[in-house]
C-alpha positions in Angstrom: 107.0 -23.3 -64.1 104.0 -25.6 -62.6 105.1 -24.0 -59.0 105.1 -20.5 -60.4 101.6 -20.9 -61.8 100.1 -21.5 -58.8 101.7 -19.0 -56.6 100.8 -16.7 -59.4 97.1 -17.7 -59.5 97.3 -17.0 -55.7 98.3 -13.9 -56.2 96.0 -13.0 -58.9 92.9 -14.6 -56.9 93.8 -11.8 -53.9 94.1 -9.1 -56.2 91.0 -9.3 -57.6 89.4 -10.2 -53.6 91.5 -6.8 -53.1 90.1 -4.7 -55.6 86.8 -5.8 -54.7 86.8 -5.0 -51.3 88.0 -1.2 -51.9 85.6 -0.9 -54.7 83.3 -1.8 -52.1 84.4 0.7 -49.8 84.5 3.7 -52.3 80.9 2.1 -53.4 80.0 2.6 -49.8 81.4 6.1 -48.9 79.4 7.4 -52.1 76.8 6.3 -50.4 77.5 8.1 -47.6 78.5 11.0 -49.2 74.7 11.0 -51.4 73.1 10.3 -47.6 75.4 13.6 -45.5 74.3 15.9 -48.9 70.4 14.7 -48.4 70.8 14.8 -44.6 72.1 18.9 -45.0 68.8 19.2 -47.3 66.7 18.1 -45.2 68.3 19.7 -42.3 68.6 23.3 -43.6 65.0 23.3 -44.5 64.1 22.0 -41.0 65.6 25.6 -39.9 64.2 27.5 -42.5 59.8 26.4 -42.4 58.4 26.4 -45.6 61.5 27.4 -47.3 61.4 25.6 -50.8 64.7 23.7 -52.3 64.6 23.0 -56.3 66.3 19.9 -57.3 67.1 18.9 -60.9 67.8 15.5 -61.9 68.9 13.2 -65.1 65.1 12.3 -64.9 62.8 15.1 -62.6 62.6 18.3 -61.0 62.2 17.5 -57.7 61.0 20.1 -54.5 61.5 19.6 -51.3 60.3 21.8 -48.1 59.6 21.5 -44.2 56.2 22.6 -42.6 56.0 21.7 -39.5 57.3 18.2 -38.2 56.9 17.0 -42.5 58.5 17.3 -45.6 57.0 17.7 -48.2 58.1 16.2 -51.8 57.1 16.8 -55.2 58.2 15.1 -57.6 57.6 15.8 -61.7 59.2 13.5 -64.4 59.9 15.9 -67.2 58.3 14.5 -70.9 61.9 14.5 -72.3 63.3 12.6 -69.9 65.1 9.3 -70.9 62.7 6.6 -68.5 62.2 3.6 -69.2 59.1 3.6 -71.3 60.0 6.2 -73.3 63.6 4.7 -74.5 61.8 1.7 -74.9 59.3 3.8 -77.1 62.2 5.5 -79.2 64.2 2.4 -79.4 60.8 0.9 -81.1 60.6 3.4 -83.6 64.7 3.3 -84.6 64.2 -1.0 -85.2 61.4 0.1 -87.6 64.4 1.7 -90.3 67.6 -0.9 -88.7 70.2 -0.1 -90.9 69.8 3.6 -91.2 69.5 4.1 -87.2 72.5 1.4 -86.3 74.4 4.1 -84.5 71.9 5.6 -83.0 70.3 2.4 -82.0 73.1 1.8 -79.9 73.4 5.0 -78.2 69.7 4.5 -77.2 70.2 0.9 -75.6 73.1 1.7 -74.1 70.6 4.9 -71.9 67.9 2.0 -72.2 70.1 -0.4 -69.9 71.2 2.1 -67.7 67.6 3.0 -66.9 66.7 -0.8 -66.1 69.5 -1.4 -64.3 68.7 1.5 -61.9 65.3 0.4 -61.3 66.6 -2.8 -60.6 69.3 -1.6 -57.5 66.6 0.7 -56.3 65.9 -0.7 -52.5 62.0 0.2 -52.8 59.8 0.1 -55.6 55.8 0.7 -55.8 53.1 -0.5 -58.8 50.1 1.6 -58.9 47.0 0.4 -60.6 44.6 3.5 -61.6 42.4 1.3 -63.3 43.3 2.7 -66.7 47.2 1.9 -66.5 49.5 0.8 -64.4 52.5 3.1 -63.3 55.8 2.2 -61.3 57.3 4.4 -58.8 61.1 3.8 -57.6 63.5 5.3 -55.5 66.3 6.8 -57.3 70.1 6.6 -55.9 69.7 9.8 -54.5 66.6 8.8 -52.4 63.7 10.8 -54.4 60.8 8.8 -56.2 60.9 8.4 -59.7 58.9 6.7 -62.7 59.5 4.1 -65.3 57.1 6.7 -67.3 57.4 10.5 -68.1 55.1 13.2 -67.2 54.1 11.7 -64.3 54.0 14.0 -61.0 54.7 12.6 -57.7 53.3 13.7 -54.7 55.6 12.2 -51.1 55.3 13.7 -47.4 57.5 11.9 -44.6 58.1 12.7 -41.0 61.0 15.0 -41.4 62.1 13.4 -37.7 62.2 9.6 -39.4 64.2 10.8 -42.3 66.6 12.0 -40.4 67.3 9.2 -38.6 67.2 7.4 -41.9 69.4 8.8 -43.2 72.2 9.0 -39.7 72.2 5.1 -40.1 75.1 3.7 -41.4 77.3 6.9 -41.8 80.4 5.4 -40.6 83.1 3.5 -43.1 84.8 0.6 -41.7 88.5 2.2 -41.8 91.1 -1.7 -41.8 93.9 -1.8 -39.6 97.3 -1.2 -41.2 100.5 -2.8 -39.8 103.5 -0.3 -40.6 106.1 -3.1 -41.4 103.6 -6.3 -42.0 106.1 -8.9 -41.4 105.3 -12.3 -39.7 106.6 -14.9 -38.1 106.5 -18.5 -36.8 105.7 -22.2 -37.1 105.0 -24.0 -40.4 104.4 -27.5 -41.2 103.9 -29.1 -44.6 101.5 -31.5 -45.8 104.6 -34.2 -46.6 105.8 -34.0 -43.1 108.4 -31.4 -42.8 108.1 -28.3 -40.5 110.6 -25.4 -39.7 110.1 -21.9 -39.4 108.2 -19.3 -41.5 109.3 -15.1 -42.0 106.1 -14.0 -44.2 105.7 -10.8 -45.7 102.2 -9.3 -46.3 101.5 -7.9 -49.8 97.6 -7.4 -49.8 95.2 -6.8 -46.4 91.2 -7.1 -47.1 89.4 -7.3 -43.6 91.3 -10.2 -41.2 92.2 -11.7 -44.6 95.8 -11.6 -46.3 97.8 -12.4 -49.1 101.6 -13.2 -48.3 105.2 -13.8 -50.0 107.4 -16.6 -47.0 110.6 -17.8 -46.3 110.8 -21.0 -45.2 113.2 -22.6 -43.5 113.3 -26.7 -42.6 117.2 -27.6 -42.7 118.4 -26.0 -39.8 121.8 -27.8 -40.1 122.0 -26.9 -43.7 119.8 -23.4 -43.7 117.5 -24.9 -46.8 115.4 -22.0 -47.6 112.2 -22.6 -49.7 109.7 -19.9 -50.9 106.4 -20.0 -50.7 103.3 -17.7 -51.4 100.1 -18.2 -49.2 96.9 -16.7 -47.3 96.6 -15.8 -43.8 93.5 -15.5 -41.6 94.0 -13.4 -38.4 92.3 -15.3 -35.8 93.2 -12.3 -32.8 95.6 -9.8 -32.4 98.6 -10.1 -34.4 98.2 -13.9 -34.4 97.6 -15.4 -37.9 96.8 -19.0 -39.0 97.8 -19.7 -42.8 98.1 -22.2 -45.8 99.7 -22.0 -48.7 101.9 -23.8 -51.6 105.9 -23.7 -51.8 108.6 -24.4 -54.5 109.1 -28.3 -53.4 105.5 -28.4 -54.9 104.4 -28.8 -51.1 101.3 -27.4 -49.2 101.7 -26.4 -45.7 99.8 -24.8 -42.8 101.3 -22.1 -40.6 101.1 -20.0 -37.5 103.2 -17.0 -37.0 102.8 -13.9 -35.1 102.7 -10.3 -36.7 104.9 -7.3 -36.0 
C-alpha cells in the first residue's frame, strides 16, 4: 500500500506539472493572439493614413490613427468605468450598512480584486504628480494605457515602426515534440545493488521531462518482473536518464532509449 501511495504521488505531481505547463502554453497563445490582433489594426491604420479606429474596452474608449510615422492614441476612461478608485469608493459607501448590502459588497469586491490583479500584472506602470493630485496610469492586457481613476483622458504618440517591431516579437509558440509510440527500453540499477532491463511507457511529457510507468526485469533465469514509476530527462535525442521507485521499495536509476 505504501509503495502504491508513493507511485500515486509521483503520478499526481507529474499531472500537476503537465497541466501547469499546458496552461502556460495556452496563456502564451492567448497573448500572441492579442498581439496579432493589435498588429493587424496598426498595419491597417498605417496603410490608411488618417483613418480612426475606435475600440471599446471594459474601462475606456480608445481611438487610434496613424499620421506619417506616428501612431496617435487617445484613451478616455469612462466615468462609469469600474476602475480601482471607483470600486474602492463604492465599497466604502456600501460598507456603511454592511448587513443590508452584504450580497452587493461581495459582488463589488470581486470586481475590485480583478482590477487590482490587472494593475499588478501590468508590464508598464506610470505615476504622474500634477501637484494637486497623483494619477496612476498602466498598460492593460490589450496594450492600451488606462488609469486607476475614472474620467481621465490619456494621449500617447509612438513611432509606428517601433510598435510593429515590438508586436512581432515572440509570435512563435513552442510546440512539444511528440513520439508516436513513446516506448522506451534500456538498463537500470537500483540503489540496493540490483540491476537489469527496464521497459517503459511514457504517459506525460513536459519539454525534456517525462513521467513513465516501467517494467523492470532483474532475474534472467526466472524472469522476475517488478513494476515501477519514474521521471525521465532526455539528455539528447531519444536517450533518457530516469530516477524512480519500484514495488520492491527500491529507488533506481535508468538509462534508456526512446522509440
